[in-house]
N, C-alpha and C positions, 0 to 999 in steps of 0.2 A: 450540267456537264456529266455528272455521274450517271444519270439515267441513259444518256446517249452512249456513254462508254459501256454501260451494262448491257444494253441491247447489242452493240457491236461485238462485245466480248462473247456473248452467248450465241450470236449468230455465226461467228467465225471461230469455231472451237480450236482450230489449228493455230490461232494467233498466240504468240508469246505475250502474255499479259504484261509482263514487265517492260516490254518494248513499246507498249501502247503509249501514244502521245495524245493527251487530252488538253484542250485549251480553247481560247477564243481569239477573235480579231476584234478589238475594240473599235467601234465606229467613231468614238470620240477621239481616239488616239491611234489612227491607222498607221502612223509612222512607227509605232511600237512593234508592228508586225504581229506574229503569232505569239500570244501570251500563254505559255504552257503551265498547266496545273501540275506541280511536282509534289507528289505525296511523300510523306515521311516513311511510310511503309509500302510494301509491294502491292501492286494492283490486285493480285489474287486475294489478299486479305481484305482489301477495300471492297472488292466486288462481292465477296462472301458476306461481309457485314451489311453492305448496301442491300443485298437481296433479302436478308432477314428483316431489315427495317421496312423495305418496300412491301414484303408479304404481310407484315404487321399492320401497315396502313391500309392495304387493300382488304385485309380481313376485318378490320374495324369498320371500314366503309360499307362492307357488304353484310355485316352482322345485323340481323333483324332486331336484336335486343339492344342495340346501341342507337338511341334516338338522335335525330338531327336537331340541333338547337342553334338558335341565333347566338352570335357572339355577345359577350358581355362587355367587350372592349369597343367603345365608341370610335376610337381611332381606326379600327379595322374597316369601318363603314365609309370613311372619308372619300375614297376613290372607287368604291364598289359599284359595279355596273348594275347590280340588282337591288340597290337600296330603295328604288322607287316601288318595287313590287313586294318587298318584305315588310313594309310598313314600320321599319325601325328608323327613327330619325334622331 
């Protein structure tokens, strides 16, 4: 949800971030209607912090000095689509 809000917020600069409504429609509980994510702080602060975190993740992923490694947690492999090609059983 935060990623979608981040994209929308940065695409529509004229939007008042604190009036932004972010949420989901639960397919399991459609009768609940729109379930809104209501942050404890303002969206401006959340988007700023989210951007820092997102940049850090992207920076780490694209850093040639950071090797890709298989997970050490076997539970992460349980439903992985790629477990047959990574040879981790």
